[in-house]
N, C-alpha and C positions, 0 to 999 in steps of 0.2 A: 296558373297562380302559385303562389308558394304556399306550403303547408304551414309555414311557422305562425303566421297568426291565427289559424285555426287551433294548432295545439295551444297557444298564449291561451285562447279563449276556452278549451279544455281544462288547461290547468286552474284556470278562476273557477270554474264549474266545481271542480273537483272540491276545490279548498272548501266552497259554498257548502257543498253535500257534507263535508266530514264536518264542519263547523254545526251543522243543523243537525245530522243525525249520529254524529260521534265516531268512534272507532278511528280506523287509520287505512292507508292503503296496503294492499297485500300482494299486488302484482299487476298484470296487465291482460287484457283481453284482444286478439288479432281479430279483425275483420276482413272479409271479403277475400280470404285465402282460397275460396271456392268460385271457380268460373262461373258458375250458375248464379252466384249470389252478386257477383261483379255485375254480370248482365242484368238481374233484378233491379240493381241499385244504381245502375247506368254509371260506373265509376271503372277506371282502367285498372285497377291495382289495389292490394292491400292498405289497411291502414291500422293502428292501434288506439285504445282506449284505455282507463286506468280500472282495477277492481277493489273494491272496498271492503272492509271487514263488516261493516252493518249490512250488507247486501250478499254475503256468503253463507250459505247453509249447508249442514251435512245431510247426507241421505239417512233416513227418508223425511222428505221436506214434506209440510204441509204450509202454502202459503195464499193467503188472501189475493184473490184475483183482482180485487178493486186497487189494488196499489198501483196497476199498471194501465196505460191508456191502450196498450195493445198487449198480446202475450206470445211472442215468436219464439218457440222453444226449438231449441237448436243443441244435438248432442255433438258433444267435441272431447277429443284428446287433451289433454292439460298436463304439463310439467311443473315440479317442484325444483327449484335450483338448490344445489349444494354449495355451489361456489359462484362468486360473482363474475362477471363479465365486463371489465372495463372498457370505457370509449377508448377506441383506437383507430388509426387511420386505415389499417390492412384489414379487408372485411374477413368475417368469421364463417369458417364452413361449416358444415353439418355436423362433420364428425368431431370438431373443437368442442362445438355447444353441447354435444352429446357427453362430453367428459363433465362437464360443470351440472349436469342433471342427476338430482337425488333418486327420483323416481316419476312414474306416469299416472295419471288419476284420469278415472272416466268423469265424466261431468255433463251437465245441462246447462247451457246459459240461456238466460231469459232476455230477451232483445226487446226495446221498447224505444220510442220516440218521443220527443215534445212537438214533432213536426207532424203537420196532417199529411202531407206530400212528400213523406220521406224517401220515396223511391224515386223522387225526380229533383231533389234539391242539390244533389252533389257532392263530392267526398268532403270538401271544406266546412259545410254546414254539419254534415254528419260526423266529421272529427270535433268540432267543436260541441256537439252533442254529447260528447265522451262516447263516440263510436257507438252509440245507441245501447251501451251496457245498462241493464236495469238488475240482475241478480245471477248469482250461480250457486247452483247445487252440487256438490263434491261429493265422489266417492271414496273408495279407500285407495290408500297411496301403495302402487306396488314397485318395490325396489328391485325385483328380478325381472326387469323388462326387456334386457338388452339381448335375450334370445329371440325376442319376437319381432315380425315382421310387421311393425306399425302400419306401413302401406298397406298390405294384404289383411291386414285386422279387419274383422267384420263388425260392425256396429248396427243392430236392430233398433227403431222407434216403436214402441209398442203404446198405441193410444186405447184407452178403455178396453183393453184384452185384445186389440186387433193390430196385427202389424202395419204400421203405416209405410214405413219406408225401411230400405236396408243401405248403408253405404259402407266407406272404409276411409282409413286414412291418406288413400291415394288423391282423393278429392283436395286433401289440403296441400297444396302447393307442391304435389307428387309424394309428400311425406310431411308428418308433423314435425320434425327435427328441420325440416327445410324453413317452416313458418317461423320456428324459434330462431333459426340463424337470421331469417328475415328481420324479427324484430330487434335481435343483438345489433344488427347494422344500421337499422333506422334509428335506434337510441343514441347509438354511437356518433349518428350524423348530427343528432341534437346535443352532443356533449354530456349525454346520460349514459348509465350503466344497468345491467340488471344484476341484483343483490341476491346474495344466498338468503336463502327462506323465502323468496318470493314465487309465486305463482304464474304460469303462463297459461291460458287457454287459448288452441290454436287454431279455431275456425270450424264452420259446421261440417259435417261428413256426408251428407245428403240434402235434399230440400228441406226445407223448414215446415212446421207444422205452428199454425195460429191455435194457440190454446184458447178455452173455454172455461168457466167456471164451472166446477163438478167434474172436469178431466183428472183422469188418473193415468199418469204417463211414466212408461219406463223407458229407459236408455241402457241396452243389453250390449255390453261391451265383451260378452264370453269370458275368457279366463279372467279378464280384467275388473270383473262384476258388473254389477247392475246399480243402475241410479235411480231412484224412485221420487216423484213429485205429484202431488195432488194440489189443484188449484180448488181451494174453498170458496 
């Protein structure tokens, strides 16, 4: 089945969300760049959703847990674009998209879904549900990131003072920049472009955590900083 109808539904949903909550689009989230996530959701590759200012928070964030049906916590590398990447026929390479990046950010995405059976409904419904994006907590922008090996960069998720999981950028299509190139090429195929100033969060670096009210969560990205989230 073509993904075009699903993305058309996503566009309509995002318009309704902005009409209701206000704000504007700030970029994209990429889902299922991690093989484990693909298996859990029974999909065969990544897909994307839109991020909006009304659901974006700076660290440290205190968020009401009751705003979500579920609270899937994902520690993810994100990028902020300094140049646009227009639609074109020739595929973008990771080295090219790196030149358009202003900096990298640590972040926590909160994933939620309107579907009870979200792990079995398949990619078209997940895409239509805005790739299950619910909120994003962002850390400090690091512009001196180019000397870092993001693939090998360790990420630790700490829940209520205890280590939950460790991961790295290698879980994200081998490197977060590979995910960014994938998105640029997917948008190109839809006649769209990444814009300067937009954010892109690239996918979970480890197994997810199902958050609960009262949880205190930290995503520790080492030299890139720590992102703090409390569910009230």
